[in-house]
C-alpha positions as CSV (number, residue, x, y, z in Angstrom):
1,M,203.5,145.0,195.3
2,T,205.3,142.3,193.3
3,D,203.2,139.3,192.5
4,P,205.3,136.3,193.6
5,R,203.7,134.0,191.1
6,K,204.5,136.3,188.2
7,A,208.0,136.7,189.5
8,L,208.5,133.0,189.8
9,L,207.1,132.3,186.4
10,L,209.5,134.8,184.8
11,H,212.3,132.7,186.3
12,L,210.8,129.4,185.2
13,T,210.4,130.5,181.6
14,G,213.9,131.6,181.6
15,A,213.4,135.4,181.8
16,A,214.9,136.0,185.2
17,A,217.6,134.6,187.3
18,L,216.7,133.1,190.7
19,A,219.1,135.5,192.3
20,S,217.0,138.4,191.0
21,L,213.6,136.9,192.2
22,T,211.7,139.5,194.2
23,V,208.8,138.3,196.3
24,T,207.0,140.7,198.6
25,C,203.9,140.3,200.8
26,G,202.1,143.3,202.2
27,G,204.9,145.5,200.9
28,E,207.6,143.9,203.0
29,P,210.3,141.2,201.7
30,P,210.1,137.9,203.4
31,A,212.6,137.1,206.1
32,P,215.6,135.0,204.9
33,P,215.2,131.4,205.6
34,P,216.8,130.1,208.8
35,A,220.1,128.3,208.6
36,P,219.7,124.6,208.3
37,P,219.8,123.0,211.7
38,D,222.2,120.3,212.9
39,L,220.4,117.0,211.9
40,P,220.1,114.1,214.2
41,V,220.2,111.8,211.2
42,T,222.7,112.5,208.4
43,R,222.7,109.1,206.7
44,F,220.1,106.4,206.7
45,D,220.9,102.8,205.7
46,P,217.5,101.1,205.0
47,P,217.5,97.6,206.6
48,G,218.1,94.8,204.0
49,C,219.3,97.3,201.3
50,P,222.8,97.8,200.1
51,F,222.6,101.5,199.7
52,A,222.2,104.6,201.9
53,V,220.0,107.6,201.9
54,A,220.8,111.1,202.9
55,P,218.3,113.7,204.0
56,R,218.6,117.1,202.5
57,P,220.1,119.7,204.8
58,E,216.9,121.9,204.8
59,Y,214.8,119.0,206.3
60,T,214.1,119.2,210.0
61,E,213.2,116.7,212.7
62,V,214.8,114.0,210.8
63,S,214.5,110.5,212.6
64,V,214.5,106.8,212.0
65,G,213.1,103.9,213.9
66,R,210.4,105.8,215.9
67,T,207.1,104.3,216.8
68,E,205.0,107.4,217.8
69,V,201.5,107.8,216.2
70,G,199.9,111.1,216.4
71,A,196.2,111.9,217.4
72,T,195.1,112.0,213.7
73,P,197.8,110.2,211.7
74,N,196.0,110.8,208.3
75,I,198.2,108.6,206.1
76,R,197.8,109.9,202.7
77,R,199.3,110.3,199.2
78,V,201.1,106.9,199.4
79,R,203.6,106.7,196.4
80,L,206.1,104.7,194.9
81,G,209.8,105.5,194.2
82,L,213.1,103.9,193.7
83,G,216.4,103.9,195.8
84,G,219.8,102.8,195.1
85,N,223.2,103.9,193.9
86,V,223.9,105.1,190.4
87,A,227.6,104.3,189.5
88,V,228.1,101.4,187.1
89,D,230.2,99.4,189.6
90,A,228.4,100.4,192.8
91,P,226.9,97.8,195.0
92,G,223.2,98.4,195.6
93,R,222.7,100.0,192.1
94,A,219.1,101.1,191.4
95,D,217.1,98.1,190.3
96,P,213.2,98.2,190.0
97,A,213.2,94.4,189.5
98,T,214.2,93.8,193.1
99,S,213.5,96.9,195.2
100,I,211.0,99.5,195.6
101,A,210.7,102.9,197.7
102,L,207.4,103.9,199.4
103,A,206.7,107.5,200.5
104,W,203.8,109.2,202.1
105,Q,202.5,112.1,204.3
106,T,201.0,112.1,207.8
107,D,200.1,114.6,210.5
108,D,203.2,116.2,212.3
109,G,202.9,113.9,215.3
110,T,203.2,110.6,213.6
111,L,206.8,109.4,213.4
112,A,206.3,105.8,212.7
113,S,207.6,105.2,209.2
114,E,207.1,101.4,208.5
115,V,206.1,99.3,205.6
116,Q,204.7,95.7,205.6
117,W,204.4,93.6,202.4
118,G,203.6,90.2,201.2
119,T,202.3,88.4,197.9
120,T,198.7,88.2,198.9
121,P,196.1,90.9,199.6
122,D,195.7,89.8,203.2
123,P,198.2,91.3,205.7
124,A,197.5,88.3,208.1
125,T,199.3,86.1,205.7
126,W,202.4,88.2,205.3
127,P,205.7,86.7,206.9
128,A,206.3,88.6,210.2
129,G,209.8,89.4,208.9
130,N,208.3,91.5,206.0
131,R,208.3,94.6,208.1
132,Q,210.9,97.4,207.7
133,S,211.3,100.8,209.3
134,G,212.1,104.0,207.3
135,M,212.9,107.6,207.7
136,T,210.7,110.6,208.6
137,W,211.2,114.4,208.4
138,I,209.7,117.7,208.0
139,T,209.9,119.5,204.8
140,P,209.9,123.4,205.2
141,A,206.9,125.2,203.6
142,G,207.7,126.3,200.1
143,L,208.4,129.9,199.1
144,I,205.0,130.4,197.8
145,S,202.5,128.1,199.8
146,E,199.5,128.3,201.8
147,T,200.5,125.3,203.6
148,G,202.9,125.0,206.3
149,P,205.8,122.4,206.8
150,T,204.9,118.9,205.8
151,R,205.7,115.6,207.7
152,M,207.0,113.2,205.1
153,H,208.0,109.5,205.4
154,E,210.2,107.0,203.3
155,A,210.8,103.4,203.5
156,Y,212.6,101.0,201.3
157,V,212.2,97.3,200.5
158,C,215.0,95.3,198.7
159,G,215.4,91.7,197.9
160,L,212.2,91.4,196.0
161,A,211.6,88.9,193.0
162,P,211.5,90.4,189.5
163,D,208.2,90.6,187.6
164,T,206.1,89.8,190.8
165,T,203.1,91.4,192.3
166,Y,203.4,92.6,195.9
167,H,200.8,94.0,198.2
168,Y,201.7,96.4,201.0
169,R,200.7,99.0,203.6
170,V,202.5,101.8,205.3
171,G,202.2,103.3,208.8
172,G,203.2,101.4,212.0
173,G,203.2,102.3,215.6
174,P,203.6,100.7,219.0
175,E,202.5,97.0,219.2
176,G,198.8,96.6,219.3
177,Q,198.4,100.5,218.5
178,E,199.5,100.2,214.8
179,V,197.9,102.6,212.3
180,W,198.1,101.4,208.7
181,S,197.1,102.7,205.2
182,D,195.0,100.8,202.9
183,V,196.6,97.8,201.3
184,L,197.9,98.6,197.8
185,S,199.9,96.6,195.3
186,F,202.6,97.0,192.6
187,K,204.5,94.7,190.3
188,T,208.4,94.7,190.3
189,A,209.9,95.2,186.9
190,P,211.2,92.4,184.7
191,A,214.9,91.6,185.3
192,G,217.5,93.0,183.1
193,G,217.8,90.7,180.1
194,A,214.2,89.4,180.3
195,D,212.3,89.2,176.9
196,A,210.0,92.2,177.2
197,V,209.1,95.3,179.2
198,R,206.4,97.9,178.7
199,F,206.3,101.7,179.7
200,A,203.9,104.5,179.7
201,V,205.4,107.7,178.5
202,T,204.1,111.1,179.8
203,G,205.3,114.6,180.6
204,D,204.4,118.3,181.3
205,S,201.3,118.0,183.6
206,R,201.6,121.4,184.9
207,G,198.3,123.2,185.1
208,Q,196.3,119.9,184.9
209,S,194.1,121.4,182.1
210,N,190.9,119.4,181.4
211,D,191.9,117.0,184.3
212,A,194.3,115.4,181.8
213,W,196.8,114.2,184.3
214,R,194.2,112.1,186.1
215,L,192.7,110.8,182.9
216,I,196.1,109.7,181.7
217,Q,196.7,107.9,184.9
218,R,193.4,106.1,184.4
219,R,194.7,104.9,181.0
220,V,198.0,103.9,182.4
221,M,196.3,101.7,185.0
222,A,194.4,99.9,182.2
223,S,197.6,99.6,180.1
224,N,199.4,96.9,181.9
225,V,202.7,98.8,181.9
226,D,205.6,97.9,184.1
227,M,206.6,101.6,184.8
228,Q,205.7,105.1,183.7
229,L,208.4,107.4,182.4
230,F,207.7,111.2,183.1
231,S,209.8,113.8,181.3
232,G,209.3,116.6,183.9
233,D,207.4,119.7,184.6
234,F,205.0,118.4,187.3
235,V,203.7,121.7,188.4
236,G,203.8,125.3,187.5
237,L,205.0,126.7,190.7
238,P,207.5,124.3,192.4
239,F,207.5,126.3,195.8
240,D,203.9,125.7,196.3
241,Q,203.1,122.5,198.1
242,I,199.4,122.9,197.3
243,E,200.3,122.4,193.6
244,W,202.4,119.3,194.3
245,E,199.5,117.8,196.4
246,L,197.1,118.4,193.5
247,W,199.4,116.5,191.2
248,L,199.7,113.7,193.7
249,D,196.1,113.5,194.4
250,A,195.1,113.4,190.9
251,A,197.5,110.3,190.4
252,S,196.3,108.8,193.7
253,K,192.7,108.1,193.4
254,D,190.1,108.4,190.6
255,T,187.0,110.4,190.9
256,D,185.2,107.4,192.2
257,G,187.9,106.9,194.9
258,A,189.5,103.9,193.1
259,P,193.3,103.8,193.5
260,L,195.3,105.1,190.4
261,T,199.0,104.9,189.7
262,L,200.6,106.8,192.6
263,G,200.9,103.9,194.9
264,Q,200.7,101.1,192.3
265,V,202.7,101.9,189.2
266,L,206.3,103.1,189.6
267,T,206.8,106.5,187.9
268,L,210.3,107.5,187.2
269,P,210.5,111.3,186.7
270,A,213.1,113.5,185.1
271,H,213.6,116.9,186.6
272,G,212.0,119.7,184.4
273,N,212.7,123.5,184.4
274,H,209.5,124.1,186.4
275,E,210.9,121.9,189.3
276,N,213.7,124.3,189.8
277,H,215.5,122.1,192.2
278,S,213.2,123.0,194.9
279,S,213.0,121.3,198.3
280,L,209.4,120.2,197.4
281,F,210.5,118.4,194.3
282,F,213.0,116.3,196.2
283,S,210.5,115.8,199.1
284,N,207.7,114.7,196.9
285,V,209.5,112.3,194.6
286,T,211.8,109.5,195.7
287,M,214.7,108.7,193.3
288,P,218.1,107.0,193.4
289,Q,220.8,108.9,195.3
290,D,224.5,107.8,195.6
291,V,225.5,109.3,198.8
292,D,229.2,108.1,198.6
293,R,230.1,108.8,194.9
294,F,227.7,111.6,194.0
295,P,226.7,113.3,197.3
296,A,225.9,116.7,195.7
297,W,223.7,115.3,192.9
298,G,221.3,112.8,194.5
299,E,218.0,112.1,192.8
300,L,219.1,113.8,189.5
301,F,220.4,111.0,187.3
302,F,220.3,107.2,187.4
303,S,220.0,104.1,185.2
304,F,219.2,100.5,185.3
305,D,218.3,97.5,183.1
306,A,214.7,96.4,182.8
307,G,213.9,93.5,180.4
308,P,215.8,94.3,177.1
309,V,216.1,98.0,177.8
310,H,218.9,100.0,179.5
311,L,217.1,103.1,180.7
312,V,218.9,106.3,181.6
313,V,216.9,109.1,183.3
314,L,218.6,112.4,183.8
315,D,218.3,116.0,184.9
316,D,219.3,118.3,182.0
317,A,218.6,121.6,183.7
318,W,222.1,122.3,184.7
319,L,223.4,121.2,181.4
320,V,221.3,123.6,179.3
321,N,221.9,126.4,181.9
322,P,225.3,125.4,183.3
323,A,225.9,128.9,185.0
324,D,223.4,127.9,187.6
325,Q,225.6,124.9,188.8
326,P,228.8,124.9,186.9
327,D,230.3,121.7,188.5
328,F,227.5,119.5,187.4
329,E,228.3,119.0,183.7
330,A,231.7,117.5,184.5
331,A,230.6,115.0,187.0
332,F,227.4,114.1,185.0
333,T,229.1,113.6,181.6
334,E,231.8,111.4,183.1
335,W,229.1,109.3,184.7
336,L,227.0,109.2,181.5
337,H,229.9,108.1,179.3
338,A,230.9,105.3,181.8
339,D,227.2,104.2,182.0
340,L,226.6,104.2,178.3
341,T,230.0,102.4,177.7
342,A,229.0,99.7,180.0
343,A,225.4,99.5,178.3
344,E,227.0,99.1,175.0
345,E,229.2,96.2,176.1
346,N,225.9,94.5,177.4
347,R,224.0,94.8,174.3
348,A,223.9,91.1,173.8
349,Q,221.9,90.7,176.9
350,V,220.1,94.1,177.0
351,P,219.9,95.3,173.3
352,W,218.2,98.7,173.7
353,I,219.3,102.0,175.2
354,I,216.8,104.7,176.0
355,A,217.2,108.1,177.6
356,V,214.6,110.4,179.2
357,H,215.0,114.0,180.1
358,H,213.1,117.2,179.8
359,H,214.6,119.6,177.2
360,G,214.0,118.1,173.8
361,P,217.2,118.4,171.8
362,Y,215.1,118.4,168.7
363,S,211.8,120.2,168.4
364,S,210.0,122.5,165.9
365,S,207.7,124.1,168.4
366,N,207.9,127.0,170.9
367,H,211.4,126.1,172.5
368,G,213.0,124.4,169.6
369,T,215.6,127.2,168.8
370,D,216.1,128.5,172.4
371,V,219.6,129.0,173.4
372,D,219.4,126.5,176.4
373,V,217.9,123.8,174.2
374,L,220.5,124.2,171.5
375,R,223.2,124.0,174.1
376,G,221.7,120.8,175.5
377,R,221.7,119.4,171.9
378,A,225.3,120.2,171.1
379,L,226.3,118.6,174.5
380,L,224.1,115.4,174.7
381,G,223.6,114.7,170.9
382,P,227.3,113.7,170.3
383,I,227.3,111.5,173.4
384,Y,224.2,109.7,172.2
385,D,225.8,109.2,168.8
386,E,229.1,107.9,170.3
387,H,227.1,105.2,172.2
388,H,224.2,104.8,169.7
389,V,221.4,105.6,172.0
390,D,218.4,104.1,170.1
391,L,215.6,106.3,171.6
392,V,215.4,109.7,173.5
393,L,212.2,110.7,175.1
394,N,211.6,114.4,176.0
395,G,209.0,117.0,177.0
396,H,209.3,120.8,177.5
397,D,207.3,121.6,174.2
398,H,203.6,120.7,174.8
399,N,202.9,118.6,171.8
400,Y,204.2,115.6,169.9
401,E,207.0,115.4,167.5
402,R,209.2,112.4,166.3
403,T,212.4,112.8,164.4
404,R,213.9,110.9,161.6
405,P,217.1,108.9,162.8
406,L,219.6,111.7,163.5
407,T,223.3,112.3,164.4
408,T,224.5,115.6,165.7
409,D,227.7,117.2,164.4
410,P,230.2,119.0,166.9
411,S,228.4,122.4,166.3
412,G,224.9,120.9,167.1
413,V,223.7,120.6,163.5
414,P,221.4,117.7,162.9
415,Q,222.4,115.2,160.3
416,V,219.5,112.9,159.0
417,Q,220.5,109.4,158.7
418,P,219.2,106.6,156.3
419,G,218.2,104.1,158.9
420,F,217.8,103.4,162.6
421,A,221.0,101.6,162.8
422,D,222.7,104.8,161.9
423,G,221.1,107.4,164.3
424,T,219.0,108.2,167.3
425,V,215.2,108.8,167.3
426,Y,214.1,111.7,169.4
427,V,210.5,112.0,170.6
428,V,208.7,114.9,172.3
429,C,205.6,113.5,173.9
430,A,204.3,116.0,176.4
431,G,200.6,116.7,176.8
432,A,199.6,115.5,180.4
433,G,197.9,118.8,181.4
434,A,200.0,121.6,180.3
435,P,198.6,124.2,177.8
436,A,198.9,123.1,174.2
437,Y,201.7,124.4,171.9
438,S,201.4,124.5,168.2
439,A,203.2,121.6,166.4
440,G,205.9,122.5,163.8
441,T,208.1,120.7,161.3
442,S,211.7,120.9,160.3
443,E,213.9,119.0,157.9
444,F,214.6,116.5,160.7
445,T,210.8,115.8,161.5
446,E,209.2,112.6,160.8
447,T,205.9,113.6,162.1
448,S,204.4,116.2,164.5
449,R,201.0,116.9,166.1
450,D,199.4,119.1,168.7
451,Y,196.3,119.0,170.7
452,K,195.1,122.5,170.2
453,T,192.0,121.5,168.1
454,G,189.9,118.4,167.3
455,G,188.8,117.4,170.6
456,A,192.1,116.0,172.0
457,L,192.9,116.9,175.7
458,G,196.6,115.9,175.5
459,N,198.7,113.0,174.6
460,Y,200.6,110.1,176.0
461,G,202.7,107.2,174.7
462,L,202.9,103.4,175.2
463,L,206.3,101.9,174.6
464,E,207.0,98.1,174.4
465,A,210.4,96.6,173.9
466,T,211.2,93.0,173.0
467,R,214.5,91.6,172.2
468,N,213.7,92.0,168.5
469,E,212.1,95.5,168.3
470,L,211.0,98.8,170.0
471,R,207.3,99.7,169.3
472,F,206.1,103.1,170.4
473,E,202.5,104.3,170.1
474,A,201.5,107.8,170.5
475,H,197.9,108.3,171.7
476,E,195.6,111.3,171.7
477,L,193.8,111.8,175.1
478,R,190.1,112.1,174.5
479,L,187.3,112.5,177.0
480,D,185.4,109.4,175.6
481,A,188.5,107.2,176.2
482,T,188.7,106.2,172.5
483,D,192.3,107.7,172.6
484,P,193.3,107.0,168.9
485,V,196.8,106.1,168.0
486,F,198.1,108.8,165.7
487,D,201.8,107.7,165.3
488,T,203.6,104.3,165.5
489,L,207.3,103.9,165.6
490,I,208.9,100.5,165.2
491,I,212.6,100.1,165.5
492,P,213.7,96.6,164.5
493,R,216.9,95.0,166.0
């Protein structure tokens, strides 16, 4: 009997193609998935928002504007996300300074998908108009999962004020019979062009060794960041909803029950190779999707301005392995050039450009010379050079490495440059629960470090941008919470 987990891991590590994945149970292959049904909702226009959302074709029982509440609603895993369009000139472009998305799970019988919000902790003081209805659906069970289909909900709020704390709750129901979650809070991002913004930088939490993912979320809560940037690889097996729920739960509540980042700090994730474009990835995170201009590539790439930073978050899986989706590269690179051209023209207002994706173009560890990684370098490096991207944040190798300022020649060979104004700095900062890899060095390496010995449980970064400098601090994760800084990068303007 083929072990489905081993077969899937072979694929996720690049050793097998998805088409050759064999999964058996009791000696019999599983029945093929049913054809996607006709959906009652193919497009949802969130009230008050200038963008639309499209449910994925495999979702079932999609509905909007319902009020039914099940016998045991069990509102849980309330999380923040982001909606919006992604084209440079599109109305309703993603903007965490003025909008937010909320997502959560309930029992199957609860269809009410509402959010209420205000600027005080007491719902009784919130304006009556601060209540919006969202969308709900059933996500089919994953290929490898001990759970069945999952009832999911999403709602969107737009027209918020930048850099402002809001309190909210989700749920709803018939008047006088509403069921609501606990009240949580979040702060919108600084507006594009504001003087400063702060990010936490994390990645590769799969496995959650030493409870590192939860511990890092505890640190993020205490760090007063505006957002968390996550460079991919949430889980080991993307078709297992149990693994997703372990990841969500560890970010939702601390061991004492105190709320953590999931419903309070916006996490912006890049798709990693372990996500494998599974339905559960798209169902468990909420990211921008441009249903008119990029209907085939929703929730895979987006950008926005926050304070003095133009941030680009992208899925590089189909760039480093183009045979899996050959049409993606052309559409994406056209979008990226247009996006970065506009960002360059706006440097007087937003001086820094930062990109986040999974496969690190420059690494001296396990994956540094993999064919797919080198292909990603040869493709993305020259684009970053052309538009002078200041900083690129990656994962994939479970350690830390920072390069000198680099450019990439057309064949993918790195060229070390004399100063920050002449090249891009690449940082792999990926130690949020995945097993440690040994650090290495190359001629392009400025510094590297692993967490295999010495008491470190992982690593994370804190990035602060002002109009005059980028400052990145890399921290070891330690059980006693001392979390020493082991590398500091300062890029002056």
